[in-house]
N, CA, C and O atoms as a GROMACS GRO file, in nm:
protein
  484
    1ILE      N    1   0.083  -0.119   0.000
    1ILE     CA    2   0.000   0.000   0.000
    1ILE      C    3   0.088   0.125   0.000
    1ILE      O    4   0.054   0.224  -0.064
    2ASP      N    5   0.199   0.120   0.071
    2ASP     CA    6   0.289   0.236   0.073
    2ASP      C    7   0.338   0.271  -0.067
    2ASP      O    8   0.344   0.388  -0.104
    3ALA      N    9   0.372   0.169  -0.145
    3ALA     CA   10   0.422   0.194  -0.281
    3ALA      C   11   0.315   0.258  -0.367
    3ALA      O   12   0.344   0.347  -0.447
    4PHE      N   13   0.191   0.213  -0.352
    4PHE     CA   14   0.081   0.272  -0.430
    4PHE      C   15   0.061   0.419  -0.393
    4PHE      O   16   0.041   0.504  -0.480
    5SER      N   17   0.066   0.448  -0.264
    5SER     CA   18   0.051   0.587  -0.219
    5SER      C   19   0.165   0.674  -0.271
    5SER      O   20   0.143   0.785  -0.318
    6LEU      N   21   0.288   0.622  -0.262
    6LEU     CA   22   0.402   0.698  -0.312
    6LEU      C   23   0.390   0.723  -0.462
    6LEU      O   24   0.417   0.834  -0.509
    7ALA      N   25   0.349   0.621  -0.538
    7ALA     CA   26   0.335   0.636  -0.683
    7ALA      C   27   0.224   0.734  -0.719
    7ALA      O   28   0.235   0.807  -0.817
    8ALA      N   29   0.118   0.736  -0.640
    8ALA     CA   30   0.006   0.827  -0.667
    8ALA      C   31   0.043   0.972  -0.638
    8ALA      O   32  -0.011   1.064  -0.700
    9GLU      N   33   0.134   0.993  -0.543
    9GLU     CA   34   0.166   1.128  -0.499
    9GLU      C   35   0.294   1.186  -0.559
    9GLU      O   36   0.309   1.308  -0.565
   10HIS      N   37   0.385   1.101  -0.604
   10HIS     CA   38   0.515   1.149  -0.650
   10HIS      C   39   0.507   1.198  -0.795
   10HIS      O   40   0.463   1.122  -0.882
   11PRO      N   41   0.549   1.321  -0.823
   11PRO     CA   42   0.539   1.374  -0.960
   11PRO      C   43   0.624   1.297  -1.061
   11PRO      O   44   0.588   1.291  -1.179
   12ASP      N   45   0.735   1.238  -1.018
   12ASP     CA   46   0.820   1.162  -1.110
   12ASP      C   47   0.764   1.024  -1.142
   12ASP      O   48   0.820   0.953  -1.226
   13ALA      N   49   0.656   0.986  -1.078
   13ALA     CA   50   0.595   0.855  -1.103
   13ALA      C   51   0.511   0.854  -1.230
   13ALA      O   52   0.483   0.748  -1.286
   14ILE      N   53   0.470   0.971  -1.276
   14ILE     CA   54   0.381   0.980  -1.392
   14ILE      C   55   0.447   0.915  -1.514
   14ILE      O   56   0.560   0.948  -1.551
   15GLY      N   57   0.373   0.823  -1.575
   15GLY     CA   58   0.421   0.754  -1.694
   15GLY      C   59   0.514   0.638  -1.668
   15GLY      O   60   0.559   0.572  -1.762
   16ASN      N   61   0.545   0.611  -1.542
   16ASN     CA   62   0.634   0.501  -1.507
   16ASN      C   63   0.556   0.380  -1.461
   16ASN      O   64   0.444   0.390  -1.412
   17ILE      N   65   0.617   0.266  -1.476
   17ILE     CA   66   0.564   0.140  -1.424
   17ILE      C   67   0.661   0.093  -1.317
   17ILE      O   68   0.782   0.088  -1.340
   18PHE      N   69   0.608   0.059  -1.200
   18PHE     CA   70   0.692   0.015  -1.090
   18PHE      C   71   0.658  -0.128  -1.050
   18PHE      O   72   0.541  -0.166  -1.041
   19VAL      N   73   0.762  -0.206  -1.028
   19VAL     CA   74   0.745  -0.340  -0.974
   19VAL      C   75   0.758  -0.328  -0.824
   19VAL      O   76   0.855  -0.271  -0.773
   20VAL      N   77   0.662  -0.382  -0.753
   20VAL     CA   78   0.664  -0.377  -0.607
   20VAL      C   79   0.676  -0.519  -0.556
   20VAL      O   80   0.590  -0.604  -0.581
   21ALA      N   81   0.783  -0.544  -0.484
   21ALA     CA   82   0.809  -0.678  -0.432
   21ALA      C   83   0.888  -0.662  -0.302
   21ALA      O   84   0.916  -0.550  -0.259
   22GLY      N   85   0.922  -0.773  -0.243
   22GLY     CA   86   1.004  -0.770  -0.123
   22GLY      C   87   1.151  -0.764  -0.158
   22GLY      O   88   1.189  -0.770  -0.275
   23GLU      N   89   1.233  -0.753  -0.057
   23GLU     CA   90   1.378  -0.747  -0.077
   23GLU      C   91   1.435  -0.882  -0.120
   23GLU      O   92   1.525  -0.888  -0.203
   24GLU      N   93   1.381  -0.989  -0.064
   24GLU     CA   94   1.434  -1.123  -0.089
   24GLU      C   95   1.354  -1.194  -0.197
   24GLU      O   96   1.231  -1.191  -0.194
   25PRO      N   97   1.422  -1.258  -0.292
   25PRO     CA   98   1.348  -1.336  -0.392
   25PRO      C   99   1.280  -1.456  -0.327
   25PRO      O  100   1.333  -1.515  -0.232
   26VAL      N  101   1.164  -1.492  -0.378
   26VAL     CA  102   1.086  -1.605  -0.326
   26VAL      C  103   1.053  -1.695  -0.444
   26VAL      O  104   0.993  -1.650  -0.542
   27THR      N  105   1.093  -1.822  -0.436
   27THR     CA  106   1.060  -1.915  -0.545
   27THR      C  107   0.911  -1.948  -0.539
   27THR      O  108   0.845  -1.925  -0.438
   28THR      N  109   0.860  -2.002  -0.648
   28THR     CA  110   0.719  -2.041  -0.652
   28THR      C  111   0.690  -2.144  -0.544
   28THR      O  112   0.588  -2.136  -0.476
   29ASN      N  113   0.779  -2.242  -0.528
   29ASN     CA  114   0.758  -2.345  -0.425
   29ASN      C  115   0.757  -2.284  -0.285
   29ASN      O  116   0.674  -2.322  -0.202
   30GLU      N  117   0.848  -2.190  -0.259
   30GLU     CA  118   0.850  -2.123  -0.128
   30GLU      C  119   0.722  -2.043  -0.107
   30GLU      O  120   0.666  -2.043   0.002
   31MET      N  121   0.677  -1.975  -0.212
   31MET     CA  122   0.556  -1.896  -0.202
   31MET      C  123   0.436  -1.984  -0.167
   31MET      O  124   0.358  -1.952  -0.077
   32VAL      N  125   0.422  -2.095  -0.237
   32VAL     CA  126   0.312  -2.187  -0.211
   32VAL      C  127   0.320  -2.242  -0.069
   32VAL      O  128   0.218  -2.251   0.000
   33ALA      N  129   0.441  -2.278  -0.023
   33ALA     CA  130   0.458  -2.332   0.112
   33ALA      C  131   0.420  -2.229   0.218
   33ALA      O  132   0.353  -2.264   0.315
   34VAL      N  133   0.463  -2.104   0.202
   34VAL     CA  134   0.431  -1.999   0.299
   34VAL      C  135   0.280  -1.973   0.302
   34VAL      O  136   0.221  -1.963   0.409
   35ILE      N  137   0.219  -1.964   0.185
   35ILE     CA  138   0.075  -1.939   0.180
   35ILE      C  139  -0.001  -2.053   0.246
   35ILE      O  140  -0.093  -2.028   0.325
   36ALA      N  141   0.036  -2.176   0.216
   36ALA     CA  142  -0.032  -2.292   0.276
   36ALA      C  143  -0.017  -2.290   0.428
   36ALA      O  144  -0.113  -2.313   0.500
   37GLU      N  145   0.104  -2.263   0.475
   37GLU     CA  146   0.128  -2.261   0.619
   37GLU      C  147   0.048  -2.151   0.688
   37GLU      O  148  -0.014  -2.175   0.792
   38ARG      N  149   0.048  -2.031   0.631
   38ARG     CA  150  -0.025  -1.918   0.690
   38ARG      C  151  -0.176  -1.936   0.683
   38ARG      O  152  -0.250  -1.880   0.764
   39MET      N  153  -0.221  -2.015   0.585
   39MET     CA  154  -0.364  -2.042   0.571
   39MET      C  155  -0.407  -2.162   0.656
   39MET      O  156  -0.525  -2.194   0.663
   40GLY      N  157  -0.310  -2.227   0.719
   40GLY     CA  158  -0.342  -2.341   0.804
   40GLY      C  159  -0.383  -2.464   0.724
   40GLY      O  160  -0.464  -2.545   0.770
   41THR      N  161  -0.328  -2.478   0.605
   41THR     CA  162  -0.359  -2.594   0.522
   41THR      C  163  -0.228  -2.658   0.479
   41THR      O  164  -0.120  -2.607   0.508
   42ARG      N  165  -0.239  -2.770   0.412
   42ARG     CA  166  -0.116  -2.833   0.366
   42ARG      C  167  -0.117  -2.846   0.214
   42ARG      O  168  -0.223  -2.843   0.151
   43ILE      N  169   0.000  -2.859   0.159
   43ILE     CA  170   0.014  -2.874   0.015
   43ILE      C  171  -0.017  -3.018  -0.021
   43ILE      O  172   0.032  -3.110   0.045
   44PRO      N  173  -0.098  -3.042  -0.124
   44PRO     CA  174  -0.126  -3.180  -0.164
   44PRO      C  175   0.004  -3.254  -0.195
   44PRO      O  176   0.099  -3.196  -0.247
   45GLY      N  177   0.006  -3.381  -0.164
   45GLY     CA  178   0.127  -3.462  -0.182
   45GLY      C  179   0.151  -3.505  -0.325
   45GLY      O  180   0.254  -3.568  -0.353
   46PHE      N  181   0.062  -3.475  -0.416
   46PHE     CA  182   0.081  -3.516  -0.555
   46PHE      C  183   0.107  -3.395  -0.643
   46PHE      O  184   0.071  -3.282  -0.610
   47ARG      N  185   0.170  -3.420  -0.755
   47ARG     CA  186   0.195  -3.314  -0.853
   47ARG      C  187   0.141  -3.358  -0.987
   47ARG      O  188   0.155  -3.474  -1.026
   48VAL      N  189   0.080  -3.266  -1.056
   48VAL     CA  190   0.029  -3.294  -1.190
   48VAL      C  191   0.146  -3.280  -1.287
   48VAL      O  192   0.214  -3.177  -1.285
   49PRO      N  193   0.169  -3.380  -1.371
   49PRO     CA  194   0.279  -3.368  -1.468
   49PRO      C  195   0.257  -3.249  -1.562
   49PRO      O  196   0.144  -3.223  -1.605
   50LEU      N  197   0.362  -3.179  -1.592
   50LEU     CA  198   0.352  -3.058  -1.672
   50LEU      C  199   0.323  -3.085  -1.819
   50LEU      O  200   0.250  -3.008  -1.882
   51SER      N  201   0.377  -3.191  -1.874
   51SER     CA  202   0.361  -3.218  -2.019
   51SER      C  203   0.215  -3.223  -2.063
   51SER      O  204   0.180  -3.157  -2.161
   52PRO      N  205   0.127  -3.298  -1.994
   52PRO     CA  206  -0.013  -3.298  -2.038
   52PRO      C  207  -0.079  -3.160  -2.025
   52PRO      O  208  -0.164  -3.124  -2.107
   53LEU      N  209  -0.040  -3.084  -1.924
   53LEU     CA  210  -0.097  -2.950  -1.908
   53LEU      C  211  -0.053  -2.856  -2.020
   53LEU      O  212  -0.132  -2.777  -2.070
   54LEU      N  213   0.074  -2.867  -2.059
   54LEU     CA  214   0.122  -2.785  -2.170
   54LEU      C  215   0.051  -2.820  -2.300
   54LEU      O  216   0.016  -2.732  -2.379
   55PHE      N  217   0.028  -2.949  -2.321
   55PHE     CA  218  -0.044  -2.992  -2.441
   55PHE      C  219  -0.188  -2.942  -2.437
   55PHE      O  220  -0.240  -2.892  -2.537
   56LEU      N  221  -0.253  -2.956  -2.321
   56LEU     CA  222  -0.390  -2.906  -2.306
   56LEU      C  223  -0.395  -2.755  -2.330
   56LEU      O  224  -0.487  -2.705  -2.396
   57ALA      N  225  -0.299  -2.683  -2.276
   57ALA     CA  226  -0.293  -2.538  -2.295
   57ALA      C  227  -0.278  -2.504  -2.443
   57ALA      O  228  -0.344  -2.412  -2.494
   58TYR      N  229  -0.193  -2.577  -2.512
   58TYR     CA  230  -0.174  -2.555  -2.656
   58TYR      C  231  -0.305  -2.577  -2.731
   58TYR      O  232  -0.344  -2.496  -2.816
   59LEU      N  233  -0.374  -2.687  -2.700
   59LEU     CA  234  -0.502  -2.716  -2.765
   59LEU      C  235  -0.604  -2.606  -2.737
   59LEU      O  236  -0.677  -2.564  -2.827
   60MET      N  237  -0.610  -2.559  -2.613
   60MET     CA  238  -0.704  -2.452  -2.579
   60MET      C  239  -0.670  -2.324  -2.654
   60MET      O  240  -0.760  -2.255  -2.703
   61GLU      N  241  -0.542  -2.291  -2.663
   61GLU     CA  242  -0.503  -2.171  -2.737
   61GLU      C  243  -0.551  -2.178  -2.881
   61GLU      O  244  -0.609  -2.083  -2.933
   62LYS      N  245  -0.528  -2.292  -2.946
   62LYS     CA  246  -0.567  -2.309  -3.086
   62LYS      C  247  -0.719  -2.314  -3.103
   62LYS      O  248  -0.771  -2.268  -3.205
   63THR      N  249  -0.790  -2.369  -3.005
   63THR     CA  250  -0.936  -2.378  -3.013
   63THR      C  251  -1.001  -2.242  -2.991
   63THR      O  252  -1.095  -2.206  -3.062
   64PHE      N  253  -0.954  -2.166  -2.894
   64PHE     CA  254  -1.015  -2.039  -2.859
   64PHE      C  255  -0.973  -1.925  -2.952
   64PHE      O  256  -1.048  -1.828  -2.969
   65GLN      N  257  -0.854  -1.936  -3.012
   65GLN     CA  258  -0.799  -1.827  -3.094
   65GLN      C  259  -0.892  -1.779  -3.205
   65GLN      O  260  -0.906  -1.657  -3.220
   66PRO      N  261  -0.955  -1.866  -3.285
   66PRO     CA  262  -1.041  -1.816  -3.393
   66PRO      C  263  -1.161  -1.734  -3.344
   66PRO      O  264  -1.217  -1.654  -3.418
   67PHE      N  265  -1.198  -1.755  -3.218
   67PHE     CA  266  -1.313  -1.684  -3.162
   67PHE      C  267  -1.273  -1.556  -3.089
   67PHE      O  268  -1.358  -1.482  -3.040
   68GLY      N  269  -1.142  -1.531  -3.082
   68GLY     CA  270  -1.093  -1.412  -3.013
   68GLY      C  271  -1.114  -1.417  -2.862
   68GLY      O  272  -1.125  -1.314  -2.796
   69ILE      N  273  -1.118  -1.539  -2.809
   69ILE     CA  274  -1.141  -1.558  -2.665
   69ILE      C  275  -1.012  -1.606  -2.600
   69ILE      O  276  -0.942  -1.693  -2.654
   70LYS      N  277  -0.980  -1.549  -2.486
   70LYS     CA  278  -0.862  -1.592  -2.412
   70LYS      C  279  -0.895  -1.722  -2.339
   70LYS      O  280  -0.991  -1.726  -2.261
   71PRO      N  281  -0.819  -1.828  -2.361
   71PRO     CA  282  -0.849  -1.956  -2.295
   71PRO      C  283  -0.820  -1.949  -2.145
   71PRO      O  284  -0.736  -1.870  -2.102
   72PRO      N  285  -0.888  -2.032  -2.066
   72PRO     CA  286  -0.864  -2.032  -1.921
   72PRO      C  287  -0.725  -2.083  -1.885
   72PRO      O  288  -0.668  -2.043  -1.783
   73ILE      N  289  -0.671  -2.170  -1.968
   73ILE     CA  290  -0.535  -2.222  -1.948
   73ILE      C  291  -0.458  -2.198  -2.077
   73ILE      O  292  -0.503  -2.236  -2.185
   74TYR      N  293  -0.342  -2.136  -2.065
   74TYR     CA  294  -0.256  -2.118  -2.182
   74TYR      C  295  -0.112  -2.131  -2.135
   74TYR      O  296  -0.082  -2.118  -2.016
   75ARG      N  297  -0.022  -2.157  -2.230
   75ARG     CA  298   0.116  -2.190  -2.194
   75ARG      C  299   0.185  -2.082  -2.113
   75ARG      O  300   0.260  -2.113  -2.020
   76ARG      N  301   0.163  -1.958  -2.145
   76ARG     CA  302   0.230  -1.851  -2.070
   76ARG      C  303   0.182  -1.847  -1.924
   76ARG      O  304   0.261  -1.818  -1.834
   77ARG      N  305   0.056  -1.875  -1.902
   77ARG     CA  306   0.004  -1.878  -1.765
   77ARG      C  307   0.071  -1.990  -1.684
   77ARG      O  308   0.096  -1.974  -1.565
   78LEU      N  309   0.099  -2.100  -1.750
   78LEU     CA  310   0.165  -2.212  -1.681
   78LEU      C  311   0.308  -2.179  -1.643
   78LEU      O  312   0.364  -2.242  -1.553
   79ASP      N  313   0.370  -2.081  -1.709
   79ASP     CA  314   0.506  -2.041  -1.675
   79ASP      C  315   0.517  -2.001  -1.528
   79ASP      O  316   0.622  -2.021  -1.466
   80PHE      N  317   0.412  -1.945  -1.473
   80PHE     CA  318   0.414  -1.905  -1.332
   80PHE      C  319   0.447  -2.024  -1.243
   80PHE      O  320   0.517  -2.009  -1.143
   81PHE      N  321   0.398  -2.142  -1.279
   81PHE     CA  322   0.416  -2.260  -1.196
   81PHE      C  323   0.544  -2.336  -1.228
   81PHE      O  324   0.589  -2.419  -1.148
   82ARG      N  325   0.603  -2.311  -1.343
   82ARG     CA  326   0.721  -2.389  -1.381
   82ARG      C  327   0.849  -2.308  -1.383
   82ARG      O  328   0.957  -2.366  -1.398
   83LYS      N  329   0.841  -2.178  -1.368
   83LYS     CA  330   0.960  -2.093  -1.368
   83LYS      C  331   0.958  -2.004  -1.244
   83LYS      O  332   0.851  -1.972  -1.191
   84ASN      N  333   1.075  -1.964  -1.201
   84ASN     CA  334   1.086  -1.867  -1.092
   84ASN      C  335   1.121  -1.732  -1.152
   84ASN      O  336   1.201  -1.722  -1.246
   85PHE      N  337   1.062  -1.628  -1.098
   85PHE     CA  338   1.084  -1.493  -1.147
   85PHE      C  339   1.138  -1.407  -1.033
   85PHE      O  340   1.096  -1.422  -0.918
   86ALA      N  341   1.231  -1.319  -1.064
   86ALA     CA  342   1.281  -1.224  -0.964
   86ALA      C  343   1.273  -1.084  -1.026
   86ALA      O  344   1.301  -1.066  -1.145
   87TYR      N  345   1.234  -0.988  -0.946
   87TYR     CA  346   1.216  -0.852  -0.994
   87TYR      C  347   1.297  -0.756  -0.909
   87TYR      O  348   1.316  -0.778  -0.790
   88SER      N  349   1.344  -0.651  -0.971
   88SER     CA  350   1.424  -0.551  -0.902
   88SER      C  351   1.334  -0.438  -0.849
   88SER      O  352   1.242  -0.392  -0.916
   89LEU      N  353   1.365  -0.396  -0.728
   89LEU     CA  354   1.295  -0.283  -0.665
   89LEU      C  355   1.368  -0.150  -0.688
   89LEU      O  356   1.321  -0.046  -0.642
   90GLU      N  357   1.480  -0.154  -0.757
   90GLU     CA  358   1.564  -0.035  -0.769
   90GLU      C  359   1.489   0.088  -0.819
   90GLU      O  360   1.507   0.197  -0.766
   91LYS      N  361   1.406   0.071  -0.920
   91LYS     CA  362   1.334   0.186  -0.976
   91LYS      C  363   1.241   0.247  -0.872
   91LYS      O  364   1.236   0.369  -0.857
   92ALA      N  365   1.166   0.163  -0.800
   92ALA     CA  366   1.075   0.213  -0.697
   92ALA      C  367   1.152   0.278  -0.583
   92ALA      O  368   1.108   0.377  -0.525
   93LYS      N  369   1.268   0.222  -0.550
   93LYS     CA  370   1.350   0.280  -0.443
   93LYS      C  371   1.407   0.415  -0.486
   93LYS      O  372   1.403   0.512  -0.410
   94THR      N  373   1.460   0.419  -0.607
   94THR     CA  374   1.527   0.540  -0.656
   94THR      C  375   1.430   0.655  -0.679
   94THR      O  376   1.453   0.766  -0.632
   95ILE      N  377   1.322   0.628  -0.751
   95ILE     CA  378   1.230   0.736  -0.787
   95ILE      C  379   1.134   0.770  -0.674
   95ILE      O  380   1.111   0.887  -0.644
   96LEU      N  381   1.078   0.667  -0.611
   96LEU     CA  382   0.974   0.690  -0.509
   96LEU      C  383   1.028   0.695  -0.367
   96LEU      O  384   0.961   0.746  -0.277
   97GLY      N  385   1.148   0.642  -0.346
   97GLY     CA  386   1.198   0.629  -0.210
   97GLY      C  387   1.132   0.514  -0.137
   97GLY      O  388   1.127   0.512  -0.014
   98PHE      N  389   1.079   0.417  -0.212
   98PHE     CA  390   1.008   0.304  -0.153
   98PHE      C  391   1.105   0.209  -0.084
   98PHE      O  392   1.212   0.179  -0.136
   99GLN      N  393   1.065   0.162   0.032
   99GLN     CA  394   1.140   0.061   0.107
   99GLN      C  395   1.038  -0.036   0.167
   99GLN      O  396   0.954   0.006   0.246
  100PRO      N  397   1.044  -0.165   0.132
  100PRO     CA  398   0.948  -0.260   0.189
  100PRO      C  399   0.959  -0.264   0.342
  100PRO      O  400   1.068  -0.261   0.398
  101LYS      N  401   0.844  -0.270   0.407
  101LYS     CA  402   0.841  -0.273   0.553
  101LYS      C  403   0.828  -0.414   0.608
  101LYS      O  404   0.867  -0.440   0.722
  102VAL      N  405   0.775  -0.505   0.528
  102VAL     CA  406   0.759  -0.644   0.573
  102VAL      C  407   0.808  -0.738   0.463
  102VAL      O  408   0.812  -0.702   0.346
  103GLY      N  409   0.845  -0.858   0.505
  103GLY     CA  410   0.885  -0.961   0.409
  103GLY      C  411   0.762  -1.038   0.362
  103GLY      O  412   0.650  -1.014   0.407
  104PHE      N  413   0.786  -1.130   0.271
  104PHE     CA  414   0.675  -1.206   0.213
  104PHE      C  415   0.594  -1.282   0.319
  104PHE      O  416   0.471  -1.272   0.318
  105PRO      N  417   0.658  -1.358   0.410
  105PRO     CA  418   0.577  -1.432   0.509
  105PRO      C  419   0.489  -1.341   0.595
  105PRO      O  420   0.373  -1.374   0.621
  106GLU      N  421   0.543  -1.228   0.639
  106GLU     CA  422   0.465  -1.135   0.722
  106GLU      C  423   0.351  -1.075   0.641
  106GLU      O  424   0.240  -1.057   0.692
  107GLY      N  425   0.379  -1.043   0.516
  107GLY     CA  426   0.275  -0.987   0.429
  107GLY      C  427   0.161  -1.084   0.406
  107GLY      O  428   0.044  -1.046   0.407
  108ILE      N  429   0.195  -1.211   0.385
  108ILE     CA  430   0.091  -1.314   0.366
  108ILE      C  431   0.011  -1.331   0.495
  108ILE      O  432  -0.111  -1.344   0.490
  109SER      N  433   0.079  -1.330   0.610
  109SER     CA  434   0.008  -1.344   0.738
  109SER      C  435  -0.092  -1.231   0.758
  109SER      O  436  -0.207  -1.256   0.795
  110SER      N  437  -0.049  -1.107   0.735
  110SER     CA  438  -0.141  -0.995   0.757
  110SER      C  439  -0.254  -0.996   0.654
  110SER      O  440  -0.366  -0.957   0.686
  111THR      N  441  -0.225  -1.039   0.532
  111THR     CA  442  -0.330  -1.050   0.430
  111THR      C  443  -0.432  -1.156   0.470
  111THR      O  444  -0.552  -1.132   0.461
  112ALA      N  445  -0.384  -1.272   0.513
  112ALA     CA  446  -0.475  -1.378   0.556
  112ALA      C  447  -0.557  -1.334   0.677
  112ALA      O  448  -0.677  -1.362   0.684
  113ASP      N  449  -0.493  -1.264   0.771
  113ASP     CA  450  -0.567  -1.212   0.888
  113ASP      C  451  -0.678  -1.116   0.845
  113ASP      O  452  -0.788  -1.121   0.898
  114TRP      N  453  -0.647  -1.029   0.749
  114TRP     CA  454  -0.748  -0.934   0.700
  114TRP      C  455  -0.864  -1.009   0.636
  114TRP      O  456  -0.980  -0.978   0.663
  115TYR      N  457  -0.834  -1.106   0.550
  115TYR     CA  458  -0.940  -1.185   0.486
  115TYR      C  459  -1.026  -1.256   0.591
  115TYR      O  460  -1.148  -1.263   0.577
  116ARG      N  461  -0.962  -1.308   0.695
  116ARG     CA  462  -1.039  -1.374   0.802
  116ARG      C  463  -1.127  -1.273   0.875
  116ARG      O  464  -1.242  -1.303   0.908
  117SER      N  465  -1.074  -1.153   0.902
  117SER     CA  466  -1.153  -1.052   0.973
  117SER      C  467  -1.273  -1.005   0.891
  117SER      O  468  -1.373  -0.959   0.946
  118MET      N  469  -1.263  -1.018   0.759
  118MET     CA  470  -1.373  -0.980   0.670
  118MET      C  471  -1.465  -1.098   0.640
  118MET      O  472  -1.558  -1.088   0.560
  119ASN      N  473  -1.438  -1.212   0.706
  119ASN     CA  474  -1.514  -1.336   0.685
  119ASN      C  475  -1.511  -1.383   0.540
  119ASN      O  476  -1.607  -1.441   0.490
  120ILE      N  477  -1.400  -1.358   0.474
  120ILE     CA  478  -1.382  -1.407   0.337
  120ILE      C  479  -1.317  -1.545   0.340
  120ILE      O  480  -1.337  -1.626   0.250
  121LEU      N  481  -1.239  -1.570   0.444
  121LEU     CA  482  -1.177  -1.702   0.463
  121LEU      C  483  -1.240  -1.772   0.581
  121LEU      O  484  -1.202  -1.885   0.613
   0.00000   0.00000   0.00000
């Protein structure tokens, strides 16, 4: 929320795109583990093989494409689960003076607490 406020108020933010993340990179597996732990659930012990999902995504892309409809599953969306991404905060730090106040686990905990307080979880 701090980054959004800074971007909304800072004159040098106009026309810029900022990536907002924590200081430490978090792999997809780590992210899933933290979310499951903070939600009080466990990760299923099985994994769906990626090859059939990629093939299904390809078929959906080709089927939906003539109709101009975005398929629910497509290969690029699956990249989230099969690749790890890291983003730099330098631009937000330099232009906005942004500094993360909490790490990923703390952020997930407070988000889950808020959802529980709103009776969404």
